[in-house]
matplotlib code that plots the C-alpha trace (Angstrom):
import matplotlib.pyplot as plt

x = [92.0, 93.6, 97.1, 96.2, 94.7, 97.9, 99.9, 97.7, 98.3, 102.1, 101.9, 99.8, 102.5, 105.2, 103.3, 102.9, 106.6, 107.4, 104.9, 106.9, 110.0, 108.1, 106.6, 109.9, 111.8, 112.1, 111.1, 114.2, 116.6, 117.7, 120.1, 123.0, 124.1, 125.2, 121.7, 119.9, 122.1, 121.7, 117.9, 117.9, 119.9, 117.2, 114.4, 116.1, 116.9, 113.3, 111.9, 114.5, 113.6, 109.9, 110.3, 112.4, 109.5, 107.1, 109.4, 109.3, 105.5, 105.1, 107.1, 105.4, 103.1, 99.9, 97.1, 94.9, 97.7, 98.8, 95.3, 93.7, 96.5, 98.4, 101.9, 103.1, 102.0, 103.5, 106.8, 106.9, 106.3, 108.9, 111.5, 110.9, 110.8, 113.9, 115.9, 114.6, 115.2, 118.9, 119.4, 117.7, 119.7, 123.0, 122.0, 121.1, 124.7, 126.4, 124.2, 124.5, 128.3, 128.7, 126.1, 127.8, 131.2, 129.9, 128.4, 131.6, 134.0, 135.7, 136.4, 134.1, 136.8, 137.5, 133.7, 133.1, 135.7, 134.1, 130.6, 131.6, 133.6, 131.7, 128.0, 126.3, 125.3, 126.6, 129.0, 126.0, 124.1, 127.1, 127.0, 123.3, 123.8, 126.5, 124.2, 121.4, 123.7, 124.8, 121.2, 120.5, 123.4, 122.4, 118.8, 119.9, 118.6, 122.0, 123.3, 120.2, 120.2, 123.7, 122.8, 121.2, 117.8, 119.2, 122.0, 119.6, 117.1, 119.6, 121.2, 117.8, 117.7, 120.3, 117.6, 116.2, 119.6, 120.0, 116.6, 117.6, 120.9, 119.3, 116.5, 118.9, 120.7, 117.4, 116.5, 120.0, 120.7, 117.6, 116.6, 112.9, 112.9, 115.4, 113.5, 109.9, 108.3, 105.2, 107.4, 109.3, 106.0, 104.5, 107.7, 108.1, 104.4, 104.9, 107.9, 106.2, 103.1, 105.3, 107.3, 104.2, 102.7, 106.0, 106.2, 102.5, 102.3, 105.8, 106.1, 103.1, 100.4, 102.6, 103.7, 100.3, 98.8, 101.5, 100.9, 97.2, 97.0, 99.9, 100.9, 103.1, 104.5, 102.3, 104.3, 106.5, 105.8, 107.9, 106.0, 108.7, 112.4, 113.5, 109.8, 108.2, 104.8, 104.7, 101.4, 100.7, 98.2, 96.9, 93.9, 91.2, 93.0, 89.8, 89.8, 93.0, 90.8, 93.3, 92.2, 93.4, 96.1, 97.5, 100.9, 102.2, 105.7, 106.9, 109.5, 110.3, 111.6, 114.2, 118.0, 119.5, 116.0, 114.5, 116.3, 114.9, 111.5, 110.4, 107.2, 105.4, 102.0, 99.2, 99.1, 95.7, 92.6, 92.9, 90.7, 90.0, 92.8, 95.2, 97.3, 99.6, 102.6, 104.8, 108.5, 111.0, 114.7, 116.1, 119.3, 118.5, 117.8, 114.5, 116.2, 116.5, 112.8, 112.5, 114.1, 111.7, 110.4, 106.8, 105.9, 108.2, 106.8, 106.0, 105.6, 104.0, 103.0, 100.0, 98.0, 99.1, 98.3, 95.5, 96.1, 92.6, 89.2, 88.4, 90.5, 87.9, 86.5, 83.4, 80.3, 77.5, 75.1, 77.6, 79.5, 83.0, 85.5, 89.2, 92.4, 95.2, 98.8, 101.5, 105.2, 107.7, 107.0, 104.1, 101.9, 101.6, 99.0, 97.5, 96.8, 94.8, 92.9, 92.2, 90.2, 88.3, 87.5, 83.8, 82.6, 82.0, 83.3, 85.3, 84.7, 88.2, 91.2, 94.7, 97.8, 100.8, 104.2, 107.1, 110.4, 110.0, 107.0, 108.5, 108.4, 104.5, 104.0, 100.5, 99.6, 97.5, 95.7, 95.0, 93.6, 91.3, 90.0, 89.6, 87.5, 85.4, 84.6, 85.0, 87.7, 90.2, 93.7, 96.6, 100.3, 102.6, 105.9, 109.2, 111.8, 111.4, 114.1, 112.0, 108.9, 110.8, 109.0, 107.4, 104.8, 102.8, 102.8, 99.6, 98.8, 99.3, 97.1, 94.3, 94.5, 94.3, 91.8, 89.9, 88.1, 91.3, 90.6, 87.3, 88.7, 90.4, 93.9, 95.8, 99.5, 102.3, 105.8, 109.4, 109.9, 111.0, 107.9, 105.6, 107.1, 107.0, 103.5, 102.1, 103.3, 101.7, 98.4, 98.3, 98.9, 96.1, 93.7, 93.5, 93.0, 95.7, 93.2, 92.3, 95.8, 96.5, 100.1, 102.0, 105.7, 108.2, 110.7, 111.7]
y = [-10.6, -12.3, -11.5, -7.9, -7.9, -9.4, -6.7, -4.0, -5.4, -5.4, -1.8, -0.7, -2.2, -0.3, 3.0, 2.2, 1.6, 4.9, 6.5, 5.2, 7.0, 10.2, 10.4, 9.8, 12.3, 15.7, 18.6, 20.6, 17.9, 17.3, 20.2, 18.9, 16.1, 13.9, 14.2, 13.4, 10.4, 9.0, 9.5, 7.7, 4.9, 4.7, 4.5, 1.8, -0.2, 0.0, -1.0, -3.8, -5.3, -5.1, -6.8, -9.5, -10.2, -10.3, -12.7, -15.2, -14.8, -15.5, -18.7, -19.9, -22.0, -20.5, -22.5, -19.5, -17.7, -20.8, -22.0, -18.6, -16.3, -19.3, -20.6, -19.3, -15.8, -15.9, -17.3, -14.6, -11.9, -13.5, -13.5, -9.9, -8.6, -10.6, -8.5, -5.2, -6.4, -7.2, -3.9, -1.9, -3.5, -3.0, 0.7, 0.9, 0.0, 2.2, 5.3, 5.2, 4.9, 7.7, 9.9, 9.4, 10.1, 13.4, 14.4, 13.7, 14.7, 11.3, 9.2, 6.2, 3.6, 5.1, 5.5, 1.9, 0.7, 3.0, 1.8, -1.9, -1.7, 0.9, 0.4, -2.6, -5.6, -4.1, -7.0, -9.3, -7.2, -7.3, -11.1, -11.0, -8.8, -11.1, -14.1, -12.3, -11.2, -14.8, -16.0, -13.3, -14.5, -18.1, -17.1, -15.3, -17.2, -17.6, -19.2, -21.1, -23.1, -24.4, -25.4, -28.6, -28.1, -29.3, -26.6, -23.9, -25.0, -25.2, -21.9, -20.2, -21.5, -18.9, -16.3, -17.3, -16.9, -13.5, -12.4, -13.3, -11.5, -8.4, -8.3, -7.7, -5.0, -3.2, -2.9, -2.0, 0.9, 1.4, 5.0, 4.1, 1.3, 2.0, 5.1, 3.9, 1.2, 1.3, 0.5, -2.2, -3.9, -3.7, -4.9, -7.8, -8.7, -8.8, -11.1, -13.4, -13.7, -14.6, -17.0, -18.8, -19.0, -20.4, -23.1, -24.0, -24.5, -25.6, -28.1, -28.7, -29.2, -31.3, -33.6, -34.1, -34.7, -37.2, -39.2, -39.0, -40.2, -42.7, -42.4, -45.0, -46.0, -48.7, -49.2, -47.4, -47.7, -46.5, -44.2, -43.3, -42.4, -41.2, -40.8, -42.8, -42.7, -43.3, -44.7, -43.8, -45.2, -43.8, -43.3, -40.8, -39.0, -37.4, -35.3, -33.5, -31.6, -32.0, -31.0, -31.9, -29.5, -29.0, -30.2, -31.4, -31.4, -34.9, -36.3, -40.0, -41.6, -43.7, -43.8, -40.8, -39.2, -38.5, -35.1, -33.4, -32.6, -31.9, -30.4, -32.8, -32.3, -34.9, -36.7, -38.2, -37.2, -38.1, -40.7, -41.5, -44.2, -43.4, -40.5, -40.6, -38.4, -38.6, -37.7, -36.9, -37.5, -34.0, -34.9, -33.2, -36.4, -37.1, -40.0, -42.0, -42.0, -44.7, -47.1, -46.6, -49.7, -50.5, -49.7, -46.7, -44.1, -40.7, -37.4, -34.5, -30.8, -29.5, -29.6, -26.3, -24.3, -22.5, -24.2, -25.7, -25.5, -22.8, -20.4, -20.4, -17.0, -18.6, -16.8, -18.9, -20.3, -20.4, -23.3, -23.8, -24.0, -24.7, -25.1, -27.0, -26.7, -28.9, -29.5, -31.7, -32.4, -29.9, -32.7, -33.9, -31.5, -31.1, -34.8, -34.6, -31.5, -33.1, -35.9, -33.6, -30.3, -29.8, -30.0, -32.4, -32.7, -29.8, -27.9, -29.1, -29.4, -30.4, -29.5, -31.6, -30.3, -32.7, -33.0, -36.7, -39.1, -41.2, -38.1, -38.1, -39.4, -40.7, -40.7, -43.9, -42.6, -39.3, -41.0, -43.0, -39.9, -38.2, -41.1, -41.3, -37.6, -36.6, -34.1, -32.7, -34.1, -32.9, -33.8, -31.1, -33.0, -31.9, -29.2, -25.6, -26.3, -29.1, -27.0, -23.9, -21.8, -22.0, -24.7, -23.0, -19.5, -17.4, -18.6, -22.2, -21.9, -20.3, -22.9, -25.7, -24.0, -21.2, -20.0, -19.8, -16.2, -17.3, -20.0, -20.3, -21.5, -23.7, -23.6, -25.7, -26.6, -25.4, -21.7, -21.1, -22.8, -20.9, -17.5, -17.9, -19.5, -16.8, -14.2, -16.1, -16.5, -12.8, -12.2, -14.7, -12.4, -14.3, -11.9, -12.0, -12.9, -16.0, -17.4, -19.6, -20.6, -23.2, -22.8, -25.4, -22.7, -22.4]
z = [-139.3, -136.3, -137.6, -137.8, -134.3, -133.0, -134.7, -133.2, -129.7, -130.3, -131.5, -128.5, -126.2, -128.1, -127.6, -123.9, -123.5, -125.2, -122.8, -119.9, -121.3, -122.0, -118.5, -116.8, -118.9, -117.1, -119.4, -120.4, -119.4, -123.0, -123.8, -125.8, -128.2, -125.3, -123.7, -126.9, -127.7, -124.1, -124.4, -127.7, -126.0, -123.2, -125.8, -127.9, -124.7, -123.6, -127.0, -127.4, -124.0, -124.7, -128.1, -126.5, -124.2, -127.2, -129.1, -126.2, -125.9, -129.7, -129.4, -126.1, -128.3, -126.9, -128.4, -129.1, -131.0, -133.0, -133.8, -134.6, -135.8, -137.3, -136.5, -139.9, -139.0, -135.4, -136.8, -139.5, -136.8, -134.6, -137.4, -138.4, -134.8, -133.9, -136.4, -134.9, -131.4, -132.0, -133.8, -131.1, -128.3, -130.1, -130.8, -127.0, -126.0, -128.6, -128.1, -124.3, -124.4, -127.0, -125.2, -121.8, -123.3, -124.7, -121.4, -119.5, -122.2, -122.6, -125.7, -126.5, -125.6, -122.2, -121.6, -122.5, -119.9, -117.3, -118.0, -118.0, -114.7, -112.8, -113.5, -111.7, -113.8, -117.1, -117.6, -117.4, -119.9, -122.2, -122.1, -122.8, -125.8, -127.1, -126.8, -128.6, -131.4, -131.8, -132.0, -134.6, -136.7, -136.7, -137.6, -140.7, -143.7, -145.3, -142.0, -141.1, -144.3, -143.4, -139.9, -138.7, -137.1, -133.7, -133.7, -134.7, -132.0, -129.2, -130.1, -129.5, -125.9, -125.0, -125.4, -122.0, -120.4, -122.1, -120.8, -117.2, -117.4, -119.0, -116.4, -113.5, -115.5, -116.2, -112.6, -111.4, -113.8, -115.9, -115.3, -116.0, -113.4, -110.7, -109.5, -110.1, -108.0, -110.3, -113.4, -111.6, -110.6, -114.1, -115.7, -113.3, -113.8, -117.6, -117.2, -114.8, -117.1, -120.0, -117.9, -116.5, -120.0, -121.4, -118.6, -118.9, -122.7, -123.4, -120.5, -118.2, -120.8, -123.2, -120.4, -119.0, -122.4, -123.3, -120.2, -120.5, -124.2, -124.0, -127.7, -129.2, -132.6, -134.2, -137.4, -139.9, -143.7, -146.6, -148.9, -151.4, -151.8, -148.3, -147.2, -144.4, -142.7, -138.9, -137.6, -134.0, -131.5, -128.2, -125.9, -126.7, -129.4, -130.7, -127.5, -128.7, -131.1, -133.9, -137.4, -140.9, -141.9, -138.4, -137.0, -133.6, -132.2, -131.7, -129.3, -129.9, -126.7, -128.4, -128.2, -129.9, -130.5, -127.0, -126.5, -129.6, -130.9, -134.5, -136.0, -138.4, -139.9, -139.8, -143.2, -142.6, -140.8, -137.1, -135.4, -131.8, -131.8, -134.6, -136.0, -139.0, -139.8, -142.8, -142.7, -145.4, -144.8, -144.8, -143.1, -139.7, -137.8, -139.6, -141.5, -138.2, -137.7, -140.4, -138.0, -135.1, -133.5, -132.8, -129.2, -129.0, -126.6, -128.1, -126.3, -128.2, -128.1, -129.9, -132.1, -133.6, -136.8, -138.6, -141.9, -141.8, -143.4, -140.9, -143.0, -145.8, -146.9, -148.4, -147.3, -145.7, -148.2, -151.1, -152.4, -150.9, -153.7, -152.9, -154.8, -153.1, -154.3, -152.8, -153.4, -151.7, -148.1, -148.4, -149.5, -145.9, -144.6, -148.1, -148.2, -145.0, -146.2, -149.6, -147.8, -145.4, -147.1, -147.8, -151.4, -154.2, -157.8, -159.0, -155.7, -154.7, -157.0, -156.1, -158.1, -157.0, -158.0, -158.2, -160.1, -160.9, -161.0, -158.2, -155.9, -156.0, -152.5, -151.6, -155.3, -155.0, -151.9, -153.7, -156.7, -154.5, -152.8, -156.2, -157.5, -154.4, -154.1, -157.7, -156.9, -159.4, -159.2, -161.5, -161.3, -162.3, -162.9, -164.3, -163.8, -164.9, -167.6, -169.0, -169.1, -170.3, -167.7, -164.3, -164.6, -161.9, -163.4, -163.7, -167.2, -166.3, -163.2, -165.1, -167.8, -165.3, -163.0, -164.9, -161.7, -159.6, -158.6, -157.0, -154.8, -151.4, -152.1, -149.7, -150.5, -148.8, -149.7, -149.7, -149.2, -152.9, -154.3, -151.8, -152.6, -156.4, -156.5, -154.2, -156.6, -159.5, -157.7, -157.1, -160.8, -161.5, -159.6, -156.2, -153.3, -150.7, -148.0, -149.9, -150.1, -147.1, -146.7, -144.6, -145.5, -144.2, -143.2, -139.5]

ax = plt.figure().add_subplot(projection="3d")
ax.plot(x, y, z, "-o")
ax.set_aspect("equal")
plt.show()
């Protein structure tokens, strides 16, 4: 519901932007191919600039968005809209140059030189476009998989520089802004609002909370091959409002680590004095966390995420029945949910996917929870080759959990597992609204 509401807001903003172009276009002014191409360039530029503002707002880590709509939904919208934004802005540049060339009777190359050298702030806008194209390239899945998290993260910081460069260009030569004080005021107000929100939730709130709660590393314990749990202590941690299934962004103030932050889910229910996160060595700096010393200061942002018991679609008065499916590092938030979800006996069942028995992190803890609350717990171990099929296909799911279609399903793990299992859940009859996903895919 919240995801659709957010989409409606974005669409309404798009219609409003198109309305600005329509109102500022003189009737009868579009007479030839050059005029139509130039108009298309104006429209694509307006929409691209608007979507760029939306992209930054989506990643401003606004608590209401992340905890109601869900970080996975906002990230998915951000990724999809990012592709359209780059395409629109590239189209803006090409359409305007070709359109102006047709209007003046010059070839595209000559017109490009004229536009770059004669129009104010166009060179800055060209740099901005180049930066955005670069960010778009490194965000492509094929490229992203080959990049370290730090490289991907810092490349995205150039978006803010691109916005600043483009803003000056929009006011200097943008036909919809240079001649309209009202449009300039509204556009400036939108940028100021997004900027203030960004500074507030990305810097002011995290710094003040980190100082207030004084979180430090208590101890680091090995959980399995390449997996460690980091126990954290602090003051009044219950006032953070963190829930099982949520994550925070952590910045460890240790040598070589202080300048980067990473999102890690809580792997145990939070208390007023302790938090626990569990980290798998993925080769992106996470391996160094296993060498953290007790007493290391920790700054944090969050909590974030809607992957919590609040996502349940169970009606009041009816039994809450849940199916948890985890694979790889996805066991982290699932482990916390398994301990805290309401129900008893077979109301909660966990399917834990792993290639090898030694990869079943937290297995003893999970067994203890299962014994205490009577929950179902099933390891699904082995490769697809060994099983001869997908061990979590629709028939296997229905065999293990016959009432799968009537449960809320919490699914977390690598993107491949999430995508394939989501398809199998749909084949097993689970309604899309009952499938709650947290995919570890930035």
